[in-house]
C-alpha positions as CSV (number, residue, x, y, z in Angstrom):
1,M,0.0,0.0,0.0
2,T,1.1,3.5,-0.8
3,G,0.1,7.0,0.1
4,A,1.3,10.1,1.8
5,P,2.3,9.7,5.4
6,D,0.2,12.6,6.8
7,Q,-3.0,11.6,4.9
8,E,-5.6,10.6,7.3
9,L,-8.2,7.8,6.8
10,D,-11.6,9.1,6.1
11,P,-13.7,8.3,9.3
12,A,-16.6,7.0,7.2
13,A,-14.2,4.7,5.4
14,Y,-12.6,3.5,8.8
15,R,-16.1,2.8,10.4
16,A,-17.2,0.9,7.1
17,M,-14.0,-1.3,7.2
18,V,-14.6,-2.1,10.8
19,E,-18.3,-2.8,10.5
20,D,-17.8,-5.0,7.4
21,A,-15.1,-7.1,8.8
22,P,-16.2,-10.8,9.3
23,A,-15.4,-10.7,13.1
24,I,-16.3,-8.8,16.2
25,L,-13.7,-6.0,16.9
26,Y,-13.6,-4.4,20.5
27,L,-11.8,-2.2,22.8
28,D,-11.6,-2.9,26.6
29,R,-10.3,-0.9,29.4
30,P,-7.3,-2.3,31.3
31,D,-9.2,-2.7,34.5
32,E,-10.1,-5.9,36.2
33,L,-13.6,-6.3,34.6
34,S,-12.1,-5.3,31.2
35,T,-15.0,-2.8,30.9
36,N,-15.9,-2.5,27.2
37,L,-15.2,0.7,25.4
38,Y,-16.2,-0.2,21.9
39,T,-17.9,-3.4,20.4
40,S,-18.5,-3.5,16.6
41,P,-22.1,-4.3,15.3
42,Q,-21.0,-8.1,14.3
43,I,-22.0,-8.9,17.8
44,V,-25.7,-8.8,16.9
45,D,-25.3,-11.5,14.1
46,L,-22.8,-13.7,15.8
47,L,-24.3,-13.7,19.5
48,G,-27.6,-12.1,19.1
49,Y,-26.8,-9.3,21.7
50,S,-27.1,-5.6,20.6
51,V,-24.0,-3.4,21.1
52,E,-25.9,-1.5,23.9
53,E,-26.5,-4.7,25.9
54,W,-22.9,-6.0,25.6
55,M,-21.3,-2.7,26.6
56,R,-23.8,-1.9,29.4
57,D,-23.0,-5.1,31.4
58,A,-19.4,-5.6,32.2
59,E,-19.9,-9.1,33.3
60,L,-22.0,-10.3,30.4
61,W,-19.0,-11.8,28.6
62,V,-18.1,-13.8,31.6
63,R,-21.5,-15.1,32.2
64,C,-21.7,-16.2,28.5
65,L,-18.7,-18.3,28.6
66,H,-19.4,-22.0,28.3
67,P,-19.4,-23.4,31.9
68,A,-16.8,-26.0,30.8
69,D,-14.4,-23.3,29.4
70,R,-15.2,-20.4,32.0
71,D,-12.5,-20.8,34.6
72,R,-9.7,-21.5,32.1
73,V,-10.5,-18.4,30.0
74,V,-11.0,-16.1,32.8
75,Q,-7.6,-17.2,34.2
76,E,-5.9,-16.9,30.9
77,H,-7.5,-13.4,30.6
78,R,-6.4,-12.3,34.2
79,A,-2.8,-13.6,33.3
80,S,-2.5,-11.6,30.1
81,N,-3.8,-8.5,31.9
82,A,-1.3,-8.9,34.7
83,D,1.7,-9.6,32.3
84,R,0.4,-7.1,29.7
85,E,1.1,-10.0,27.2
86,R,-1.2,-10.7,24.2
87,F,-4.3,-12.6,25.0
88,L,-5.1,-15.6,22.7
89,S,-7.7,-18.2,23.6
90,E,-10.2,-20.5,21.8
91,Y,-13.5,-21.1,23.7
92,R,-17.2,-21.7,23.6
93,I,-19.7,-18.9,24.2
94,L,-23.2,-19.0,24.6
95,A,-25.4,-16.8,22.3
96,K,-28.4,-15.1,23.5
97,D,-30.7,-17.8,21.9
98,G,-28.6,-20.6,23.5
99,R,-26.5,-21.5,20.6
100,E,-23.0,-22.8,21.3
101,V,-20.4,-20.7,19.4
102,W,-16.7,-21.4,19.1
103,I,-14.6,-18.2,19.3
104,R,-11.0,-17.4,18.6
105,D,-10.3,-14.4,20.7
106,E,-7.2,-12.3,20.4
107,A,-6.3,-9.0,22.1
108,V,-3.2,-6.8,22.4
109,P,-2.4,-4.0,24.9
110,V,-2.1,-0.5,23.4
111,D,0.4,1.5,25.4
112,A,0.5,5.2,26.3
113,E,3.6,7.1,25.9
114,D,4.4,6.7,29.5
115,G,4.3,3.0,29.1
116,T,0.9,2.2,30.7
117,V,-1.7,0.5,28.9
118,L,-4.4,2.7,27.5
119,Y,-6.8,-0.1,26.4
120,W,-6.9,-3.6,24.9
121,R,-7.6,-3.9,21.2
122,G,-9.1,-7.3,20.2
123,V,-10.9,-9.4,17.6
124,M,-13.2,-12.4,18.1
125,V,-13.6,-14.6,15.2
126,D,-16.3,-17.4,14.7
127,I,-14.5,-20.7,14.4
128,T,-17.6,-22.8,14.8
129,A,-17.4,-24.5,11.4
130,Q,-13.8,-25.1,11.7
131,K,-14.3,-26.8,15.2
132,Q,-17.1,-28.8,13.7
133,A,-15.0,-30.0,10.8
134,E,-12.4,-31.0,13.2
135,D,-14.8,-33.0,15.4
136,R,-16.0,-34.8,12.2
137,L,-12.5,-35.5,11.2
138,R,-11.7,-36.8,14.6
139,A,-14.7,-39.0,14.7
140,S,-13.8,-40.3,11.2
141,L,-10.2,-41.2,12.4
142,D,-11.5,-42.8,15.6
143,E,-14.0,-44.9,13.3
144,V,-11.0,-45.7,11.1
145,K,-9.1,-46.8,14.0
146,R,-11.9,-49.0,15.3
147,M,-12.4,-50.6,12.0
148,V,-8.7,-51.3,11.7
149,A,-8.7,-52.8,15.1
150,Q,-11.7,-54.7,14.3
151,R,-10.3,-56.0,11.1
152,R,-7.2,-56.9,12.7
153,D,-9.0,-59.0,15.3
154,L,-11.1,-60.7,12.8
155,A,-8.0,-61.5,10.8
156,Q,-6.4,-63.0,13.8
157,R,-9.3,-65.0,14.9
158,L,-9.8,-66.3,11.2
159,E,-6.2,-67.3,11.2
160,N,-6.6,-69.2,14.3
161,A,-9.7,-70.9,13.0
162,Q,-7.7,-71.7,9.8
163,E,-4.8,-73.1,11.9
164,E,-7.2,-75.2,13.9
165,E,-8.6,-76.6,10.7
166,R,-5.1,-77.5,9.4
167,R,-4.4,-79.2,12.7
168,R,-7.6,-81.2,12.4
169,I,-6.9,-82.3,8.7
170,A,-3.3,-83.3,9.7
171,A,-4.6,-85.3,12.7
172,D,-7.3,-86.9,10.4
173,I,-4.6,-87.9,7.8
174,H,-2.2,-89.2,10.4
175,D,-4.8,-91.1,12.4
176,D,-6.5,-92.8,9.6
177,P,-4.9,-93.0,6.0
178,I,-1.2,-92.8,7.0
179,Q,-1.6,-95.3,10.0
180,V,-3.7,-97.8,7.6
181,M,-1.1,-97.4,4.7
182,S,1.9,-98.0,7.1
183,A,0.0,-101.2,8.5
184,V,-0.6,-102.3,4.9
185,D,3.1,-101.6,4.0
186,M,4.2,-103.8,7.0
187,R,1.9,-106.6,6.0
188,L,3.0,-106.3,2.3
189,Q,6.6,-106.7,3.4
190,L,5.8,-109.8,5.3
191,L,4.1,-111.2,2.3
192,L,7.1,-110.4,0.3
193,D,9.4,-112.2,2.7
194,R,7.2,-115.4,2.3
195,P,5.7,-115.2,-1.2
196,E,4.9,-119.1,-1.2
197,R,2.5,-118.4,1.7
198,V,0.5,-115.6,0.0
199,D,-3.2,-115.8,0.7
200,A,-5.8,-114.3,-1.7
201,H,-8.2,-113.4,1.2
202,E,-5.4,-111.5,2.9
203,L,-4.6,-109.7,-0.3
204,G,-8.2,-108.8,-0.6
205,E,-8.2,-107.4,2.9
206,L,-5.1,-105.2,2.2
207,A,-6.8,-104.1,-1.1
208,E,-9.9,-103.0,0.7
209,E,-7.9,-101.2,3.4
210,L,-6.1,-99.3,0.6
211,R,-9.4,-98.4,-1.1
212,S,-10.7,-97.2,2.2
213,S,-7.7,-94.9,2.8
214,I,-7.9,-93.7,-0.8
215,D,-11.5,-92.7,-0.3
216,R,-10.6,-91.0,3.1
217,L,-7.9,-89.0,1.4
218,R,-10.2,-88.1,-1.4
219,N,-12.8,-86.7,1.1
220,L,-10.2,-84.7,3.0
221,L,-9.0,-83.2,-0.4
222,F,-12.7,-82.6,-1.3
223,E,-13.0,-80.6,2.0
224,L,-9.8,-78.6,1.3
225,R,-10.8,-77.6,-2.2
226,P,-13.1,-79.3,-4.5
227,V,-12.0,-79.4,-8.3
228,A,-15.5,-78.4,-9.3
229,L,-15.2,-75.0,-7.7
230,D,-12.6,-74.1,-10.4
231,L,-13.9,-76.1,-13.3
232,E,-17.7,-75.9,-12.9
233,G,-18.3,-72.9,-10.6
234,L,-19.7,-72.0,-7.2
235,T,-23.3,-73.4,-7.4
236,P,-22.1,-76.9,-8.6
237,A,-19.4,-77.1,-6.0
238,I,-21.9,-76.3,-3.2
239,G,-24.3,-78.9,-4.6
240,M,-21.4,-81.5,-4.5
241,Y,-20.6,-80.7,-1.0
242,L,-24.2,-81.0,0.0
243,E,-24.4,-84.4,-1.9
244,H,-21.2,-85.6,-0.2
245,V,-22.7,-84.5,3.3
246,A,-25.9,-86.2,2.5
247,K,-24.3,-89.7,2.2
248,D,-23.8,-89.5,6.0
249,T,-26.6,-87.5,7.1
250,G,-29.4,-88.8,4.8
251,W,-31.0,-85.6,4.5
252,T,-32.4,-84.0,1.2
253,W,-31.1,-80.9,-0.3
254,E,-31.6,-78.2,-2.9
255,V,-29.4,-75.5,-4.4
256,I,-31.1,-72.6,-6.1
257,D,-28.9,-70.4,-8.3
258,E,-30.3,-66.8,-8.9
259,L,-26.8,-65.3,-9.6
260,D,-26.5,-62.7,-12.4
261,H,-22.9,-64.0,-13.0
262,E,-20.3,-66.3,-11.6
263,P,-18.2,-64.5,-8.9
264,V,-14.4,-63.8,-9.5
265,P,-12.2,-66.7,-8.3
266,E,-11.3,-65.0,-5.0
267,A,-14.9,-64.3,-4.1
268,R,-15.9,-67.8,-5.2
269,V,-13.6,-69.3,-2.7
270,A,-14.8,-67.1,0.1
271,F,-18.4,-67.8,-0.5
272,Y,-17.8,-71.5,-0.8
273,R,-16.0,-71.6,2.6
274,I,-18.9,-69.7,4.1
275,A,-21.5,-72.3,2.7
276,Q,-19.2,-75.1,3.6
277,E,-18.8,-73.8,7.3
278,A,-22.5,-73.2,7.5
279,V,-23.5,-76.6,6.2
280,A,-21.0,-78.2,8.5
281,N,-22.7,-76.5,11.5
282,V,-26.1,-77.7,10.3
283,R,-24.8,-81.2,10.0
284,K,-23.2,-81.2,13.6
285,H,-26.0,-79.5,15.6
286,A,-29.2,-79.3,13.7
287,N,-30.4,-82.7,13.1
288,A,-32.0,-81.6,9.9
289,T,-33.8,-83.7,7.2
290,H,-33.8,-81.0,4.6
291,V,-31.3,-78.1,3.6
292,E,-31.7,-75.5,1.0
293,V,-29.1,-73.1,-0.2
294,R,-30.0,-70.2,-2.2
295,L,-27.6,-67.9,-4.1
296,S,-28.8,-64.4,-5.2
297,S,-27.3,-61.3,-6.6
298,V,-28.4,-58.4,-4.3
299,N,-27.0,-54.8,-4.0
300,G,-23.8,-55.4,-5.8
301,G,-23.0,-58.6,-3.8
302,L,-23.9,-62.2,-3.3
303,L,-26.6,-63.2,-0.7
304,L,-26.3,-66.7,0.5
305,R,-29.3,-68.0,2.3
306,I,-29.2,-71.5,4.0
307,T,-32.4,-72.8,5.4
308,D,-32.8,-76.0,7.4
309,D,-35.7,-77.8,9.2
310,G,-33.7,-78.8,12.1
311,E,-34.1,-78.3,15.9
312,G,-33.3,-74.6,15.9
313,F,-31.8,-72.6,18.8
314,D,-32.1,-69.2,20.5
315,P,-29.5,-66.9,18.8
316,S,-29.4,-64.8,21.9
317,E,-27.7,-67.6,23.9
318,T,-24.0,-67.7,24.3
319,P,-22.6,-70.3,22.0
320,R,-21.6,-73.6,23.7
321,P,-18.2,-75.1,23.4
322,G,-18.1,-76.8,20.1
323,H,-20.9,-74.6,18.7
324,L,-18.6,-71.8,17.4
325,G,-19.2,-72.4,13.7
326,L,-21.5,-69.5,13.2
327,A,-18.9,-67.1,14.7
328,T,-16.4,-68.4,12.2
329,V,-19.0,-67.8,9.4
330,T,-19.6,-64.3,10.6
331,E,-15.9,-63.4,10.9
332,R,-15.2,-64.8,7.3
333,A,-18.0,-62.5,5.9
334,E,-17.1,-59.4,7.9
335,L,-13.5,-59.8,6.9
336,A,-14.5,-59.6,3.2
337,G,-16.6,-56.5,3.9
338,G,-20.0,-58.2,4.2
339,W,-22.3,-59.3,7.0
340,C,-24.2,-62.3,8.5
341,R,-27.3,-62.8,10.4
342,I,-29.2,-65.9,11.8
343,E,-33.0,-66.4,12.3
344,S,-33.9,-69.3,14.5
345,E,-35.9,-70.6,17.5
346,P,-36.2,-73.9,19.2
347,T,-38.0,-76.6,17.2
348,R,-38.5,-74.1,14.2
349,G,-35.3,-74.7,12.2
350,S,-32.9,-71.9,11.1
351,I,-32.3,-69.4,8.3
352,L,-28.6,-68.1,7.8
353,E,-28.1,-65.0,5.5
354,C,-24.6,-63.8,4.5
355,W,-24.0,-61.0,2.2
356,M,-20.6,-60.2,0.6
357,P,-19.3,-57.9,-2.2
358,L,-19.5,-59.9,-5.4
359,G,-16.6,-58.6,-7.5
360,A,-16.4,-58.3,-11.3
361,P,-17.8,-61.2,-13.5
362,A,-15.4,-63.9,-13.9
363,E,-14.2,-64.4,-17.5
364,T,-15.7,-67.3,-19.3
365,D,-14.5,-69.1,-22.3
């Protein structure tokens, strides 16, 4: 800015500048009550008080301070007065209509030639919108932290469940097929040592034991990952698993395919694991005679609905030991960004619904 040093600002222009500023400008006496000398008209829009009301009552400012901030701000104000240092504080103040307004209040002392303070010149700026934005950001960060912690917990629990499943499969392989094959190997060695005494009946028993072990290994491999999941798709793979389980349970089953397209491989595996775990849970605890699995495309994801006519249970009860399959199902779905819910009551069967993002359509030949 340029201009003659002795050129005075037009009083009307000065008043317009003060009254148009987006803040409350004020002058206070350097006394204990900070008696107000001047308050700009913006006080009306910001706090609802007239200039006359604000200047007439020296204690109005203190009374309007938010109760949670009052002691702190008054103490800061007194310290600034005593030290003749700049006053700077952010606090809440209650408007005439009860609104809570965040203020950034800054004032500096104006000294006389003899060094005494003539008055304090200050400005109060409305920072409510900024504080609200900070609160929203803080809440968002807290929510992100909560979600990250939840995901980490879900991932750990799922990893524990997967590790337990690996131990179970390893134990199954060791306790059945490997032991049988080891026994068959020993008996074959004995036969090789005395070939003249080979008995057809004994060979038949060995062959049957080998076939049984092969079937057991096939079943374990099927539980690990059915070939149909990659070659034929999600619905046929679930159907094959239901058929496999039905050989032991004797139940009837049905798979209803209402999918718009086949899920991508990663989603396909996740959906299959959930269906597998849910069906296994029905097998263990429901004593059902019929199971229906319905696959539907809903809201950009896949809705898996499994209905059984079994014994049912009270979902509000804490799961008993050995009845944690539904928790694993829920963890799998939530880890993939979905959800699960169960409807059931004693003697009325159960309905399990799980939804997860479907992903892009899988490529087909």
